[in-house]
N, C-alpha and C positions, 0 to 999 in steps of 0.2 A: 450578467455574472454581476455575482456583488460587487460593493465597493472595497476598496483596498487602501491600504496608506500608500501615501504617495513618497514615503521615505524608506527609499534602496536600501539603505544603510542597515534600519531598523527590519526592513525585511530579510536581509541578507543574514544578521545576528540569528534573528528565530529560525531561519534554515540551518544554519549551521547548528545550532541549540538542538535540532530535531536531529540532525543527524547522528550527532554525537551521542543523543540517546538510545540510538539505535546498537550503537555498541555496549553504553553502561547495560541497556537491558538486554543483552546478551542475543540479540537479533541479527548480527552481524559480527564477522571478525576481520580484522584490519582494516582494509580499505574497502573492502565489497560492499555491496548495495549502493545505493543513491538515493538522492532527496531533491525533491524539485518544487518550487511554488509559480502559479503564474499570477500576474498583474496585468491585467488587459491583454496584450498583444506581446507582453515579454515573458520568456520565460527564466526563473533565477534556478539554476542548478547546481549541482557539487561537483567539482571536476574530477578529472578522471586520475586515480590512482595517488589521490594526497588524502594523508591521513589527516581524518575531521578535528583532533585537537592542535592541528598547525593550520588550520584556515583562520586567516583575520579580515577586518574589513577591506584591506586592499588586495583580498584574493575573489573578490564580487566577481562570478560568473554569468553571464546570462546571451540566450539566443532568443532569435524571431521564432514563430511558430512553424517556419518553415526550416529551423535549425540552423540558421546564419548567425554567427556568433556577433554581439552586439556590445558587450561590455567584458572584458577580461582578457589578459592571457592567456590564463589557463585553459586547456583543453575541456571543453566538457566531459560529463561521463560516458561512456561507450554505449550507456543503455538508453542514449536519449532516443532513439528514436520509440520505444516504449511510452515514454513520459511523452512525447507530441504525439503520439497516436491517444493516449487516455484525453488530450485536451481536445485535440480536433474532435473527438465522438463522444465527449461527456460535457456537462456543464462543471467539471472538477477545478477547482483553485491550486490543488495541492495533491500530491503521489509520492508515495513511499514505496521502496523495492528493497527487499532484504535477502538474505540468504538463512533467515532462520530455522533452526536446528530442527525439529519437531515437524513443521509444515514442509522442508524438503524431505524428508524421511518418506513423510505421506504422499508425495508429490509421484513418489517413486513405487509406490503400491497400488493404489488405485485411480480411477478416473475421476473422481467427485470423493470429497470429505464427507463421510455419512453423517446425517444430521444427530450427533449426540446430544447437543444442546440448543436451547431457544435462542441463542445469540446467533444462532444462523440465519435466523430472520434479519438480524440489524446489516448483514452484506446484501440483504436481497434473495437469500434462499441456500440452497443447497451449494456448495463452492465447488466451482468445476477446476478441472486439470486442463492446462494449456496443454498441448503437445510439445516434446522438447525440440526444438531449434537453437542454432548456436547464437550465443551471446552477443547483444549488440545488433541483430541481425533484423532486416525489415519482415523476414519470415516469424521470425520469432514474435515481432509487435503483431503480425498479423495473425497468429495463434491466439495472443493475449488478447486483442480484442473480440474475439468472438468468446472466448472463456468469460469474458467480463459483461456480455450482453444480457441485462440488465440484472447485474451485481457491480457491486462497488469493491470486490475484491476477487483475487483467485489466487492458483497455485500455477507456478512454471514448472514442469517435469523436471525433476533431476534438476531444479535450480533454485526455488526460492517461492516468494511470494512479491505480489503487487497489489496495492491499494489505494483509493484515491478519496478526498473529503471535500469538503465545504472551507476547510482549515488546514493547517499541518498538524495540529492535534488530534481533529477528528481521523485524519489519516492515519496518522501514527497509533491512535488507537483500536484502528479497526485492523490494523498488522497485529498488535499485541493479543486482542480476541482471537483474532484466526490462530494465532500459533498457538496460546491456550487452547483451542477446541481440538486443534492438531492432538497435542500431546493427552488432551483426555480420552479421545478415540484410540489413540496408541496402547495408551495406560490399560483401558478396559479391554480392548481387543486382544490383549497378551495376557488375559486372564485364561488359562487353559479348561475346556471344557463350557467356558462360558460364552455368550452372543451378546455383543451389546445390545439393547434396545436402543431402537430410531425414533424419531419425532415424524409425524406424518405429514402430510402436504397441510390437513388442515388444522393440525394444530402449531406448525408454522404459521399459517396463515394469522390466527390467533394470536400470537406472541408479534407477529408484526404490527397489529393493529393497537395491540396493549403498548409496545415498546413506543410507537408513534406520540402518545401519552404522558412517555416518560422523562423525569425530571421536573426542573423549574419552568413553570410554561410561563409565569410571570410575576412580576415583585408583588410582596402582601401588604396591604396597608396597617399601620397602626403595630 
């Protein structure tokens, strides 16, 4: 696992800021959705049923990888089984779960989001839909784990999204990209008499290779 700051207050502040962004970005409504961050064997997680704008430094909530509460008096999110499953089965250090509207709509229509854009490759390939199960259940966490195989995000049928990453920013960005792709597919597929063009596996592989070199890989001198 990558090194993380020992300052839990800073880590909690960053988590709360990310959770608030899911609201302002239209990815959740009210207290739906949840966010977590792993620091070694400790998982900071948003508490259940508390509006994010009311969370402060004294509301820090954390569990161990078995789900035992280590810090705080507020009850952790009911979706804790999904978060812990991600951390146990991947190298993730941040998880974002939302009820993003376009993604949720797509989850009711297809077993996999059709690859309408090359950013599909950024999530590891075509995004699967985990079969429906009751929220907060071990069954849902198991379905999610299978849908996330070789992927960094998936849809949850009749429910929403879950993505993970090496940072809160990366996990949230993946959620935003997933929601945008769902919106694109829904828009394109709604045109009467037309069928959206989809990318091939070869095209996605080429995009994945290109994306690995995307962005600033080092600092320029001079």
